[in-house]
TILOTI-130420 format. One record per atom (N, C-alpha, C, O): residue number from 1; residue in one letter; atom name; x, y, z. Coordinates in steps of 0.2 Angstrom, whole numbers. Atoms other than C-alpha are relative to their C-alpha. Layout:
// TILOTI-130420
<i = NUM, aa = A, at = CA, px = X, py = Y, pz = Z>
...
This chain:
// TILOTI-130420
<i = 1, aa = M, at = N, px = -1, py = -4, pz = 5>
<i = 1, aa = M, at = CA, px = 738, py = -94, pz = -114>
<i = 1, aa = M, at = C, px = 4, py = -5, pz = -7>
<i = 1, aa = M, at = O, px = 2, py = -4, pz = -13>
<i = 2, aa = F, at = N, px = -4, py = 5, pz = 4>
<i = 2, aa = F, at = CA, px = 750, py = -108, pz = -123>
<i = 2, aa = F, at = C, px = -2, py = -7, pz = 3>
<i = 2, aa = F, at = O, px = -2, py = -9, pz = 9>
<i = 3, aa = D, at = N, px = 0, py = 8, pz = -3>
<i = 3, aa = D, at = CA, px = 746, py = -127, pz = -123>
<i = 3, aa = D, at = C, px = 5, py = -4, pz = 0>
<i = 3, aa = D, at = O, px = 5, py = -10, pz = 2>
<i = 4, aa = S, at = N, px = -6, py = 4, pz = -3>
<i = 4, aa = S, at = CA, px = 763, py = -133, pz = -122>
<i = 4, aa = S, at = C, px = 6, py = 6, pz = -2>
<i = 4, aa = S, at = O, px = 6, py = 11, pz = -5>
<i = 5, aa = E, at = N, px = -6, py = -4, pz = -1>
<i = 5, aa = E, at = CA, px = 780, py = -126, pz = -119>
<i = 5, aa = E, at = C, px = 3, py = 2, pz = -6>
<i = 5, aa = E, at = O, px = 6, py = 8, pz = -7>
<i = 6, aa = M, at = N, px = -4, py = -2, pz = 8>
<i = 6, aa = M, at = CA, px = 786, py = -128, pz = -139>
<i = 6, aa = M, at = C, px = -5, py = 5, pz = -2>
<i = 6, aa = M, at = O, px = -3, py = 10, pz = -5>
<i = 7, aa = E, at = N, px = 5, py = -6, pz = 3>
<i = 7, aa = E, at = CA, px = 770, py = -117, pz = -142>
<i = 7, aa = E, at = C, px = 3, py = 7, pz = 2>
<i = 7, aa = E, at = O, px = 5, py = 12, pz = -2>
<i = 8, aa = L, at = N, px = -3, py = -6, pz = -2>
<i = 8, aa = L, at = CA, px = 777, py = -104, pz = -131>
<i = 8, aa = L, at = C, px = 7, py = 3, pz = -3>
<i = 8, aa = L, at = O, px = 8, py = 9, pz = -4>
<i = 9, aa = V, at = N, px = -7, py = -1, pz = 2>
<i = 9, aa = V, at = CA, px = 795, py = -105, pz = -137>
<i = 9, aa = V, at = C, px = -1, py = 3, pz = -8>
<i = 9, aa = V, at = O, px = 2, py = 8, pz = -10>
<i = 10, aa = N, at = N, px = 1, py = -3, pz = 7>
<i = 10, aa = N, at = CA, px = 789, py = -103, pz = -155>
<i = 10, aa = N, at = C, px = -3, py = 6, pz = -1>
<i = 10, aa = N, at = O, px = -1, py = 9, pz = -5>
<i = 11, aa = F, at = N, px = 3, py = -9, pz = 0>
<i = 11, aa = F, at = CA, px = 779, py = -87, pz = -151>
<i = 11, aa = F, at = C, px = 6, py = 5, pz = 2>
<i = 11, aa = F, at = O, px = 7, py = 10, pz = -1>
<i = 12, aa = F, at = N, px = -5, py = -4, pz = -2>
<i = 12, aa = F, at = CA, px = 793, py = -80, pz = -143>
<i = 12, aa = F, at = C, px = 5, py = 1, pz = -6>
<i = 12, aa = F, at = O, px = 5, py = 7, pz = -8>
<i = 13, aa = V, at = N, px = -3, py = 0, pz = 4>
<i = 13, aa = V, at = CA, px = 804, py = -84, pz = -156>
<i = 13, aa = V, at = C, px = -2, py = 5, pz = -7>
<i = 13, aa = V, at = O, px = 1, py = 10, pz = -9>
<i = 14, aa = D, at = N, px = 4, py = -3, pz = 5>
<i = 14, aa = D, at = CA, px = 792, py = -78, pz = -169>
<i = 14, aa = D, at = C, px = -1, py = 9, pz = 1>
<i = 14, aa = D, at = O, px = -3, py = 13, pz = -3>
<i = 15, aa = N, at = N, px = 3, py = -6, pz = 0>
<i = 15, aa = N, at = CA, px = 789, py = -62, pz = -161>
<i = 15, aa = N, at = C, px = 7, py = 5, pz = 4>
<i = 15, aa = N, at = O, px = 6, py = 11, pz = 4>
<i = 16, aa = Y, at = N, px = -6, py = -4, pz = -2>
<i = 16, aa = Y, at = CA, px = 807, py = -56, pz = -153>
<i = 16, aa = Y, at = C, px = 3, py = 2, pz = -4>
<i = 16, aa = Y, at = O, px = 7, py = -1, pz = -7>
<i = 17, aa = S, at = N, px = -5, py = -3, pz = 6>
<i = 17, aa = S, at = CA, px = 815, py = -43, pz = -165>
<i = 17, aa = S, at = C, px = 5, py = -1, pz = 0>
<i = 17, aa = S, at = O, px = 8, py = -2, pz = -5>
<i = 18, aa = S, at = N, px = -7, py = 1, pz = 0>
<i = 18, aa = S, at = CA, px = 832, py = -46, pz = -158>
<i = 18, aa = S, at = C, px = 2, py = -6, pz = -3>
<i = 18, aa = S, at = O, px = 8, py = -6, pz = -4>
<i = 19, aa = F, at = N, px = -1, py = 6, pz = 3>
<i = 19, aa = F, at = CA, px = 831, py = -63, pz = -167>
<i = 19, aa = F, at = C, px = 1, py = 2, pz = -8>
<i = 19, aa = F, at = O, px = 2, py = -3, pz = -12>
<i = 20, aa = E, at = N, px = 0, py = -1, pz = 8>
<i = 20, aa = E, at = CA, px = 831, py = -54, pz = -184>
<i = 20, aa = E, at = C, px = 7, py = -2, pz = -3>
<i = 20, aa = E, at = O, px = 11, py = 0, pz = 1>
<i = 21, aa = G, at = N, px = -7, py = 0, pz = 3>
<i = 21, aa = G, at = CA, px = 846, py = -59, pz = -195>
<i = 21, aa = G, at = C, px = 4, py = -4, pz = 3>
<i = 21, aa = G, at = O, px = 10, py = -3, pz = 2>
<i = 22, aa = K, at = N, px = -3, py = 5, pz = -3>
<i = 22, aa = K, at = CA, px = 850, py = -72, pz = -184>
<i = 22, aa = K, at = C, px = -2, py = -8, pz = 0>
<i = 22, aa = K, at = O, px = -7, py = -10, pz = -1>
<i = 23, aa = I, at = N, px = 3, py = 7, pz = 0>
<i = 23, aa = I, at = CA, px = 851, py = -91, pz = -182>
<i = 23, aa = I, at = C, px = -2, py = -2, pz = 6>
<i = 23, aa = I, at = O, px = 0, py = 0, pz = 12>
<i = 24, aa = I, at = N, px = 2, py = 1, pz = -6>
<i = 24, aa = I, at = CA, px = 840, py = -98, pz = -170>
<i = 24, aa = I, at = C, px = -1, py = -9, pz = 1>
<i = 24, aa = I, at = O, px = -4, py = -12, pz = -3>
<i = 25, aa = V, at = N, px = 0, py = 7, pz = -2>
<i = 25, aa = V, at = CA, px = 842, py = -116, pz = -162>
<i = 25, aa = V, at = C, px = -5, py = 0, pz = 6>
<i = 25, aa = V, at = O, px = -4, py = 4, pz = 11>
<i = 26, aa = K, at = N, px = 4, py = 2, pz = -7>
<i = 26, aa = K, at = CA, px = 828, py = -122, pz = -150>
<i = 26, aa = K, at = C, px = 1, py = -8, pz = 2>
<i = 26, aa = K, at = O, px = 3, py = -12, pz = -2>
<i = 27, aa = E, at = N, px = 1, py = 7, pz = -4>
<i = 27, aa = E, at = CA, px = 828, py = -137, pz = -138>
<i = 27, aa = E, at = C, px = 7, py = -2, pz = -1>
<i = 27, aa = E, at = O, px = 8, py = -8, pz = -3>
<i = 28, aa = M, at = N, px = -7, py = 4, pz = 2>
<i = 28, aa = M, at = CA, px = 847, py = -139, pz = -138>
<i = 28, aa = M, at = C, px = 2, py = -3, pz = 7>
<i = 28, aa = M, at = O, px = 2, py = 0, pz = 13>
<i = 29, aa = P, at = N, px = -1, py = 3, pz = -6>
<i = 29, aa = P, at = CA, px = 851, py = -153, pz = -125>
<i = 29, aa = P, at = C, px = 8, py = 2, pz = 2>
<i = 29, aa = P, at = O, px = 13, py = 2, pz = -2>
<i = 30, aa = I, at = N, px = -6, py = -1, pz = -5>
<i = 30, aa = I, at = CA, px = 865, py = -148, pz = -112>
<i = 30, aa = I, at = C, px = -1, py = -4, pz = 6>
<i = 30, aa = I, at = O, px = -6, py = -5, pz = 9>
<i = 31, aa = R, at = N, px = -1, py = 6, pz = -6>
<i = 31, aa = R, at = CA, px = 871, py = -160, pz = -99>
<i = 31, aa = R, at = C, px = -7, py = -2, pz = 4>
<i = 31, aa = R, at = O, px = -8, py = -7, pz = 4>
<i = 32, aa = F, at = N, px = 3, py = 3, pz = -3>
<i = 32, aa = F, at = CA, px = 856, py = -160, pz = -88>
<i = 32, aa = F, at = C, px = -9, py = 2, pz = 0>
<i = 32, aa = F, at = O, px = -14, py = 2, pz = 3>
<i = 33, aa = G, at = N, px = 8, py = -2, pz = 2>
<i = 33, aa = G, at = CA, px = 840, py = -153, pz = -97>
<i = 33, aa = G, at = C, px = 2, py = 4, pz = -8>
<i = 33, aa = G, at = O, px = 8, py = 3, pz = -11>
<i = 34, aa = N, at = N, px = 0, py = -3, pz = 7>
<i = 34, aa = N, at = CA, px = 838, py = -143, pz = -113>
<i = 34, aa = N, at = C, px = -1, py = 8, pz = 0>
<i = 34, aa = N, at = O, px = -6, py = 10, pz = 4>
<i = 35, aa = I, at = N, px = 2, py = -7, pz = 1>
<i = 35, aa = I, at = CA, px = 840, py = -124, pz = -117>
<i = 35, aa = I, at = C, px = -5, py = 1, pz = -5>
<i = 35, aa = I, at = O, px = -5, py = -2, pz = -10>
<i = 36, aa = D, at = N, px = 7, py = -1, pz = 3>
<i = 36, aa = D, at = CA, px = 824, py = -118, pz = -124>
<i = 36, aa = D, at = C, px = 3, py = 6, pz = -7>
<i = 36, aa = D, at = O, px = -1, py = 5, pz = -11>
<i = 37, aa = V, at = N, px = -1, py = -3, pz = 5>
<i = 37, aa = V, at = CA, px = 832, py = -104, pz = -137>
<i = 37, aa = V, at = C, px = 7, py = 2, pz = 1>
<i = 37, aa = V, at = O, px = 10, py = 4, pz = 6>
<i = 38, aa = I, at = N, px = -7, py = -2, pz = 1>
<i = 38, aa = I, at = CA, px = 849, py = -100, pz = -143>
<i = 38, aa = I, at = C, px = 0, py = 4, pz = -7>
<i = 38, aa = I, at = O, px = -2, py = 1, pz = -12>
<i = 39, aa = S, at = N, px = 0, py = -3, pz = 6>
<i = 39, aa = S, at = CA, px = 853, py = -86, pz = -155>
<i = 39, aa = S, at = C, px = 7, py = 1, pz = -1>
<i = 39, aa = S, at = O, px = 11, py = 2, pz = 3>
<i = 40, aa = I, at = N, px = -6, py = -2, pz = 3>
<i = 40, aa = I, at = CA, px = 868, py = -85, pz = -166>
<i = 40, aa = I, at = C, px = 1, py = 4, pz = -5>
<i = 40, aa = I, at = O, px = -1, py = 3, pz = -11>
<i = 41, aa = K, at = N, px = -2, py = -6, pz = 5>
<i = 41, aa = K, at = CA, px = 875, py = -70, pz = -174>
<i = 41, aa = K, at = C, px = 6, py = -2, pz = -3>
<i = 41, aa = K, at = O, px = 11, py = -2, pz = -1>
<i = 42, aa = N, at = N, px = -7, py = 2, pz = 4>
<i = 42, aa = N, at = CA, px = 887, py = -76, pz = -190>
<i = 42, aa = N, at = C, px = 2, py = 7, pz = -3>
<i = 42, aa = N, at = O, px = 2, py = 8, pz = -9>
<i = 43, aa = I, at = N, px = -4, py = -6, pz = 4>
<i = 43, aa = I, at = CA, px = 896, py = -60, pz = -193>
<i = 43, aa = I, at = C, px = 8, py = 0, pz = 1>
<i = 43, aa = I, at = O, px = 11, py = 2, pz = -4>
<i = 44, aa = N, at = N, px = -8, py = 2, pz = 1>
<i = 44, aa = N, at = CA, px = 914, py = -64, pz = -188>
<i = 44, aa = N, at = C, px = 3, py = -6, pz = 1>
<i = 44, aa = N, at = O, px = 9, py = -6, pz = 2>
<i = 45, aa = L, at = N, px = -2, py = 6, pz = 2>
<i = 45, aa = L, at = CA, px = 915, py = -81, pz = -192>
<i = 45, aa = L, at = C, px = 1, py = -2, pz = -6>
<i = 45, aa = L, at = O, px = -2, py = 0, pz = -11>
<i = 46, aa = P, at = N, px = -1, py = 2, pz = 6>
<i = 46, aa = P, at = CA, px = 922, py = -90, pz = -205>
<i = 46, aa = P, at = C, px = -4, py = -5, pz = -4>
<i = 46, aa = P, at = O, px = -2, py = -9, pz = -9>
<i = 47, aa = F, at = N, px = 4, py = 6, pz = 3>
<i = 47, aa = F, at = CA, px = 907, py = -100, pz = -209>
<i = 47, aa = F, at = C, px = -6, py = 3, pz = -2>
<i = 47, aa = F, at = O, px = -9, py = 8, pz = 2>
<i = 48, aa = T, at = N, px = 5, py = -2, pz = 4>
<i = 48, aa = T, at = CA, px = 892, py = -98, pz = -220>
<i = 48, aa = T, at = C, px = -6, py = -2, pz = 5>
<i = 48, aa = T, at = O, px = -5, py = -5, pz = 10>
<i = 49, aa = D, at = N, px = 4, py = 1, pz = -6>
<i = 49, aa = D, at = CA, px = 875, py = -98, pz = -210>
<i = 49, aa = D, at = C, px = -3, py = -6, pz = 1>
<i = 49, aa = D, at = O, px = -5, py = -8, pz = 6>
<i = 50, aa = K, at = N, px = 2, py = 7, pz = -1>
<i = 50, aa = K, at = CA, px = 872, py = -116, pz = -216>
<i = 50, aa = K, at = C, px = 4, py = -3, pz = 3>
<i = 50, aa = K, at = O, px = 1, py = -8, pz = 6>
<i = 51, aa = Q, at = N, px = -5, py = 3, pz = -3>
<i = 51, aa = Q, at = CA, px = 887, py = -121, pz = -209>
<i = 51, aa = Q, at = C, px = -1, py = 2, pz = 8>
<i = 51, aa = Q, at = O, px = -1, py = -3, pz = 12>
<i = 52, aa = T, at = N, px = 0, py = -1, pz = -7>
<i = 52, aa = T, at = CA, px = 885, py = -113, pz = -193>
<i = 52, aa = T, at = C, px = -6, py = -4, pz = 3>
<i = 52, aa = T, at = O, px = -5, py = -6, pz = 8>
<i = 53, aa = I, at = N, px = 5, py = 3, pz = -3>
<i = 53, aa = I, at = CA, px = 868, py = -121, pz = -191>
<i = 53, aa = I, at = C, px = 0, py = -7, pz = 1>
<i = 53, aa = I, at = O, px = -2, py = -10, pz = 6>
<i = 54, aa = I, at = N, px = -2, py = 7, pz = 0>
<i = 54, aa = I, at = CA, px = 875, py = -139, pz = -195>
<i = 54, aa = I, at = C, px = 5, py = 0, pz = 6>
<i = 54, aa = I, at = O, px = 5, py = -5, pz = 10>
<i = 55, aa = L, at = N, px = -4, py = 2, pz = -6>
<i = 55, aa = L, at = CA, px = 889, py = -135, pz = -181>
<i = 55, aa = L, at = C, px = -3, py = 2, pz = 6>
<i = 55, aa = L, at = O, px = 0, py = 0, pz = 11>
<i = 56, aa = S, at = N, px = 3, py = 0, pz = -6>
<i = 56, aa = S, at = CA, px = 876, py = -129, pz = -168>
<i = 56, aa = S, at = C, px = -3, py = -4, pz = 1>
<i = 56, aa = S, at = O, px = -4, py = -4, pz = 7>
<i = 57, aa = K, at = N, px = 2, py = 4, pz = -1>
<i = 57, aa = K, at = CA, px = 868, py = -144, pz = -168>
<i = 57, aa = K, at = C, px = 5, py = -7, pz = 3>
<i = 57, aa = K, at = O, px = 10, py = -9, pz = 0>
<i = 58, aa = P, at = N, px = -4, py = 6, pz = -4>
<i = 58, aa = P, at = CA, px = 874, py = -158, pz = -155>
<i = 58, aa = P, at = C, px = 1, py = -7, pz = -5>
<i = 58, aa = P, at = O, px = -3, py = -9, pz = -8>
<i = 59, aa = Q, at = N, px = 0, py = 6, pz = 4>
<i = 59, aa = Q, at = CA, px = 881, py = -173, pz = -163>
<i = 59, aa = Q, at = C, px = 0, py = -6, pz = 6>
<i = 59, aa = Q, at = O, px = 4, py = -5, pz = 11>
<i = 60, aa = I, at = N, px = 0, py = 6, pz = -5>
<i = 60, aa = I, at = CA, px = 877, py = -190, pz = -154>
<i = 60, aa = I, at = C, px = 2, py = -6, pz = -4>
<i = 60, aa = I, at = O, px = 0, py = -9, pz = -9>
<i = 61, aa = H, at = N, px = -3, py = 7, pz = 3>
<i = 61, aa = H, at = CA, px = 888, py = -205, pz = -157>
<i = 61, aa = H, at = C, px = -1, py = -5, pz = 3>
<i = 61, aa = H, at = O, px = 1, py = -10, pz = 2>
């Protein structure tokens, strides 16, 4: 049905209603692999949505 894993992940994010109003990070590298989808709800943090997106991306030095 899907030609690639990324196509599957994009379809899932686009169609999963629980992601509405949340920040979505795709393919986040963690230790021994990647997490396909991370959902962040920014309601209790002292950061804007834009700041949360920046902070959610790993920095490689």
